C-alpha positions, 0 to 999 in steps of 0.5 A: 501166279495164283489161279483157281477153278473158281474163275475158269476163264481167268485160269484159261487166260493164264494158261495161254499167257504162260505158254507164250512166256515159255517161248519169249526170246528174252528167256530162251535165246542166250543159252543157245549162243556160241562163244563169240567168233573172231571175225565179223558177226552179221545178224540176219533174220525173218519172222514175227519174233525176229526183232525180239530175238535180235534184241536178245542177241544185242543184250547177250553179246553187245557190240560190235554187231551188224545186220538186218532182220525183217518182221511183220508190221507191228512186231518191231522192237528197238535195236541199237546195232541191228536194223529192223525192217517191218513188212507185210504178212501173210501176203508179201509186199515190196518192203519184204522183197527189199529186205530179203535182197539186202539179207542175201547181199549181206550173206554173200559178203562173208569170209571163212572167219565170219559168222552169219547168225540167222534168227528164224521164226514163224512168218519168215517165209512170207517176209523173205519174199525174194522171187526166183529169176524169171518170176515176178513179185506180183505173180509170186504173190498171186500164188501165195494168195491162192494157197492161203485160200485153198486150205493147203497145209503149211508144209505144202505152202512152203514147198511152193515158196521154196521153189519160187524163191531166190533165198529160201530152201537152203539158199541163204546159207549156201550164199554165206559159204565159206562162212559159218552159218548158225541158225537159231529158230523158234518153231511154229510148224507141226513136227518142228521140221527145220526145212519147213520153219520159214521155208528153211532158208538155211537148211537143205531142202528135200522137196523138188520142183515136181513136188511143187507142181503136184501141190498146184495140181492138188488144189486146182491152182492155175498159176501165172505163166512165169510161175509155171514156166519156172517150175517146169524148166528151171534147173537150179534146184534148192540145195539138197542134203549133202550139199557142200555149201551147207557144210558149215551151216548149223541149226539150233531149235530154241523154242517149240510148241511142246515146251509151251504146252508143258509150261501150261500143263505145270500151271494147270497142275498148281491149280489142282487141274489135271493136264492132258496134252493131246498133241503139239502138232494137230492139223486139219480143218479148224471147224472139224477139229473143233467137233473132234475136241468137243467129242473128247470133252463129252467123253470126259464128262460122261465117262471120265475118259481119258481122265476125270474132271477137273482136267484140261485138254491141251493141244497145239499145231496149226489148223487150216480154214477153207473159205466158203463165206465172207465173214471175219475170223482167223483159224483159232476163232473158227476152231472155237466156234466150231467147238462151241456149236458142237458142245451145244451148251454142255455144262462145265466146259470152257475153252480158249484158242489163241495164236501165240503170236497175238494175231489170229489170221489177219485180225486184231485178236489173238483168239477167243474164249468160250463158255457153256452159255456162249450159244445162248448169249449169242442167240439173245443178241440175235446171232445164229452161231451155226450160220455165222460159222458157215460164213466164216464169221467167228470173229463177229460172234466172239466180238459181240459176246466180248470174249475176244482175247486181245494181246497185241503182238507177243513178239514170239510164235510157237503156233496155236494154243488150245485149252479145253477146261472141264470142271465137272 
């Protein structure tokens, strides 16, 4: 791939494409498969990359294979032997609930010579929507909606999801015992914690019902009665470390945000741009992180710190958006507009922020691009960028500027990718 500082926006887009490519299941999965076992192989999975991962398994092993994976609407991929079901994300629907029940049933039917191959990726938590006994599906959806609006971190949301679920928090692997359960996972969470990726359906859960109740209290969420009763009185907690049902459960991480950042860094070097990886697990309010990154970019321009231009600041992770307005825009667009407003037209600074799954929140774009003239061009169109940011309406700004990045579903997910290019 030929990239150059002469076309800064094209360079930024190439960095994003390279980060996504580094996490494609077709490139990374086969090297993590074990020797094929003698017994049955049942493939199950959930997440935005689940269908592409199932495709990669079929290409590597071929028949006989059986099983079921569930992915987000629009993220399906054709498989010959493994059934692919599409369902709703981030708010669960009936299709996800039915798929989760069928996946749990497949696990429960295995013997000691069989293998349950679990393909897990980001988005799997909402897609494996099987409420715990006594909790209604609609009440669980209500809690999920409240968490999405609250600004809760992904690990906090997943703690609640695990304790309101019949399949998450290690319960899927426990159901498969005495069979071997091997999980191949693509990480979309800060720190790559296996118990957080898709709410850890095949790994021990260190959190408790008390932790789940504390998160509801922290964000002032008043849950439905069935939810509160379950969290206060249920005695069937998730499997904990050392649980014998998980003795034959193994977890292998096949792709993570850090590796995608390193791939982008290598491309930047080939273009004569010094990469600075600031972190693969940055969190916080999207617009506030935009301000912080703008401050670092100003330091580069003014003092050559932490490096002199031309350089590119690379980061990943998952920010949050606390809704105050009624506009459109996912966390990447909001981060980018916060950055753009804070830079205030600073010359020589360009940026991209995108979700590696190709969907920023619930919009049709992966993210957007920003240039030194973005604020002026918005003003020329009669748009007040600061007011749009206050209304959580970043999508509309970048849409009007023609600077949205639209890829469609990428069929992988290693969380957000951000790159700030300082050319001079």
